[in-house]
N, C-alpha and C positions, 0 to 999 in steps of 0.2 A: 506351386503357384504361391507367391508372396501375398500376405494380407494387404488390403488397400491402404491401411494407415501406415504400413511399413514403406510402401512405395512413395507415399506423400512425404514422409519424413526424409527419405533418401533424396528426393527431388529438392526439398526445401534446403537440406544440408548442402547439396551441390551448388545451388544458387548462392547461398550465403558465403561459401568458400570462394566462389568466383568473384563476388563483390569485394571480399576482403583482399584478394590478390590484386585486383584492379586498384584498390585504395593504396596498398603498399607500394606498388610499382609506379603509379602515376601521380599520387597526391602527397604521400608522406614526404618525399624529397623537397616539396615546396615549402615546408615549414621553416626550414633554415633561412629562407629569404623573405619570410612573411612578416617579420617583426617590424613594427612601426617605431622609428627612432625619434619621433616627434615628442613634444612636451606632454607631460601627464602620464607617461608610462615608465615603469610599472606603477600601479596604484593598489592599495590594500584597504579593505574594510574589515572591521572587527565587530562582532555583535554577540548577543547572548539571547537565549530562549529559556525561560523558567516557567514551569507549569506546576503549581501547588494544588494537590488534591485533598479534599476531605470526602471520604466515601463511607456510606453505610450499606452493607451488602448482606443479603441473606445467603448463608452457606447451607449446603445440603449435608445432612447426617448420613454418612456412607455406610452406617451399620444399622439398618432397620431391624426392629425387634422381630417382626414376622411380615408375611405378605399382606395380611389384613391391615396391619398398623401403618404400612407404607413408610415414607421417609419423613423425617423431622427437619425443621428449618431453624437456624440460629442466626440472630443478627450479629454481625461483626462490624467493627468500626476501624477505619484507617485514616491516618494523616501522614502524607508523604509527598516527596517531590517526584512527580511522574517523569518529568524531563528536566535536566539541567545541562544545557548545551552551550558550547562556545563555538562560534562560527567565524571563519576567516575566508575571505574571498576577495577577488579583484581581477585586474587585467594586466597581463604581461605585455601585450601589444593591442593594437586595435582589434585584432581578430582572435587573440588567444587569451583565455580566461581560466581561472582555477577556483575551486571551492573545496574547503576543508572544514570538517565539523567533528567535534567530540561530543560524547554524551556520558552522563553519570545518572542512569535512570533509577527510579524507585528507591531513593534515599529515604529511610525511615519506614519502609514497608514492613509490616509484621507478618511473618510466615505462619502457617498453621501450627508449627511447633511452639509458637510464642516468641521466637527469636526476632529481634528488631534489626533490620538491615541499616547499620550506621557506617558501613564500610564505603569509602569513596572509590568505587570501581569505575574509573574513567577509561573509555576505549575510543578508538577512532571509528566513527560511523560513516563518514563520507570522505573521500580523498580522490578528487577527479580533476582532470584538466580537459578543456574544450578548445578546439581550434576550428574556425569557420573559414573555409576557402571561398565560399560564396553563399548566397541565401539558399542555394540548391543542395549543397553538400557540406558536411562538417563531421567531426567526430568527438566523442566524449570517451575518455579512457580512465580506468582506475576503479576504485571502490565506489559504487553508485547504486541508487535506488532502482530496483528492477520491478516493473509492474506492467500489466497489460490492460488495466482499467484506470480510469481517471482518478478515482479515489485512492488507489494504490500509488499514484505518482504525485499526490498533492503535498504541499508543504504543511508540516505539522503546525506551523505558526498561523496559517490562514484557514484551518478547518472550520466548518460551520458548527459541527457537533463537538462534543468534548474530546473525541478521539476518532481514529480511523474506523472504518467498518471492521467488526470483530473478525470476519472471515476473509479480509482482503489479502492477508499475507499467508494464505493457506500452504504455500509451497516453501516457505522460508526454512523451516526445520529440516524436512526431508531432502531438500536440495542444498543443504549446508550453507544457508544464507546467514547473514548477521543483521537482524532487525530489518529484513526485506532487502538488504543490500548484497550485491555479488561483485566479484572481480571480473572485469571484461572491457570490451570496447563496443560502443554504440555508434553506428552511422546515423546521422540525423540531418534533415534538411526540410525545406519548404518549397512547395510547387503551387502553380495556379494562383499567382498574385499573393503568395504567402498564406493562403487559406488552408492548404492541405499540408499537414505535418506528417512526416514518416520517421520511424525509428526502427533500426534493424540491428540487433545485438548478438554478440558472441561472448558467452560467459563461461566461467569455470564450472559452476554448478556442483553436482555431487560427484565425488571422485572415489571410486573403489581402489583405483591405482592410477598410474600415469598414462594408461592407455584408454581411460574412460572417454566417451564422446563429449563434445562441448554441449553446453546448454544454448539453445537458440531462441531468440525472441523477436517479434516484429509487432509494430503498432502503427496505425494511422489515425489521424484526428483531423476532422474538417470543421473550420470555424466559419460561421455564416455572417457574423458581424465583426466585433473586435477580434483582432488577431492576437494569439498568445505565443510569445516568442521565448519565454523563460523555460528552463528545464523542468521546474516544478509548476504544476497547475495550482490555481487558487481554488479555495472551497467556497468563497463568497466574496464579492467585491464591495459589499456594503453600499450599494447604489452608485458606485463609481464606474461601472462598466456595462457593456451590452454584449453578452456572450451567449451564443447558442451554438452548440457543437455536438457532433456525432463522432464516436470513435470505436475502435475494435482492435483486438490483438490476439496473438498466439504465442504460446510458451511451450517448449518441448525439450526433453532430454530422456535418454534411455527409452523405456516404454511408456513414459508419462507425457501427456500433452494437455494443455488447457486452452480453451477458446473463450474469448470474452467480447461483449459489445456494451457500449455505454452511451448515455446522453446527458447533456448538461444544459441548464437554462438559468441565466442570471440577467434579469432585465428590469428596468424601472417600470413601475406600475403607478398609474395616475400621477399624483403630485407629492405623495408622502413617503415613498421609499422604493423598494425593489423586491422582487420575488426570486428566490433561488431554489432550484430543484435539481437533483442529481440521482441517477439510477444506473445500475449495471447488472448484467447477467453473465455468469461464468459457468462453463461446462467443463468438467474434468474427467479424463479417462486414463487409466494406467494400463489397461489391457494386460497382455501377458508378455513377459520379457523374451527377447530374442536370445539366441545362444551367446553366452559370455556377458550378458548384461544383468544388472542388479534388478531384482523384483522389488519395486518400491510401492506396489499397489496396496500393501498393508498399511503404509503410512499415508498414501494418497489414493484412497479408494475412489471409485467413480462417484461423482456427486454433482449437484446443481447448487449454485450460490446466487442469491438475489439480494441486492442492496438498493435502498431508496431512502432519500431524505429530502425534505422541503421546508423552507422557512420564509417568513415575511419580515423584511427589515423596515422598521419605522424610523425614518431619518431624524424627525424632530425629537424623538425620545432616545435615539441610539439603542433601540431595543429590538430584539429579534426572537420571537417564538418560533419553534420548529418541531417537526415530527420526523421520526426515522423508523424504518422497519428493515429487518434482516432475516434471511432464511438460509439455512444450510440443510439440504436434503441428501443424505448419503444412501446409495442403493444398497438394499439388504442382501442382494444376491452376488455382490462383487466378491470374487475369490472364495466363495462359500463361507464368508465370515458371518453372514446372516445378522443375528441380533447384535453381535459385536459392532458391526458397522452402524446399525440403527442408533446405537448409543451415542454416536458422534453427531447425529442430527439435532437440530434445534432451531428455534426462532426467537426473536426479541423485538418488542415494540417500545419505542421511547418517545417521551414528550420533554422538551427542554425550552429554555429561554436564555438569551445572552444579553448582557449589558456591556456596551463598548464605551469605556471611559475615554480611550484615545485610539479608535479603530482597532487594528490587530495588535497595536503596541501594548495596550493595557486593556484587559477585558475580564469580566466575571461571567462564568457559564454554569448553569444548573441543568442537570439531566436526571430524569426518572425513567427507569427501564423495567419492563415486565419480561422476564426471561423464562422460556420454556425449554426443558431438556428431558432426555430419557435416561432412566437409571435402572439397573438390573434388579429383579426381585430375588429374594433368598430361595434357594432350592427350587428354582423355576426357570424355564426357558424363555419367559416373557419379561417385559420391562414395564416400568411405570412412568408416565409423563408427570413431571413435577414443575410447578410454576413458582418462581421466586422473584424478589424485588431487589432493586439496587438504586441508590441515589448518590450522585456525585456532584460536588461543587468544585469548580476549577477557577483558580486565579492565575492569569497569564501576564507575563511581562516579556516583551520581545523588542529588540532593537538591532537593526542590521543595515 
């Protein structure tokens, strides 16, 4: 008898393949006749996103003298370009659009060896094309952001905090992603008066060879007030929107699967601004591989991930204080790794404030975080919980 999760994965795979076949046979041929030859097409927009960071971070001394002495902390400083992106997007026709983005991250970042990264390593981060047949169905193909939570699908330019949740892109490395992006095709559409959004994706994922199974993702998001039509979600509207939404998703390949649920609230309060709150919960299980499959449970052990942030935007001051909390709890008994897995667990709480000079186009953000993590003790099967501090100042310029 097959395990229940195996039956579910096979059923989900069969449904996804059928949807893809229907799409290829009945919808793809319509693209040739879908172009709008009217005025204004094609059109192209070009933009940039620059985020400069000044960071003071306490690093952990990984060579404790002895168990009693524990770990030492050393303050490190950094000045670097966290992101330097060029964005190109536009419309080929009324129903066909494209988006292309490059990035040159962490310019000036100093590695533990003392080497300063001054190499301009530019790579393609997004390269996708979208065609909409109707509000009910469309597709997005190419290199694109893959996520099953709202925070993992937000635009880096409109995040409320300094960066994404620390654990949002947990599967990026083990599934051969690039900065949370994967190659594939996403079916996307809206139902029930455009309030319910669905996404169903087929992606390359991790490839042991050319016979590896596809990576499958699915997500739904229901908006109760303002409808969100863009591919990227916003992190905060700065008092310009009324968004209350609930979402959830699933991500699976090989013996790994992740299930997530999230909620988002961005709504005006009284007369002076708006309240933004976002939270998500993700459960991961890698189980045991079936015959012929790669065991990635060592890279993606069973774990629970929780993310929460909330902030109050004061419109008269263009000022937004906020609070964030993150938790990553890795099961100790997964694949008999015991303490080795517990060393991956941790949590962090942060307090920050943002000053918006020109909305998301120009902003200054400050974040303080208290970070808790586990580190092994010398000649001992136990570990020690160490708390450290980090302060980041970000200056952002964005135009697109």
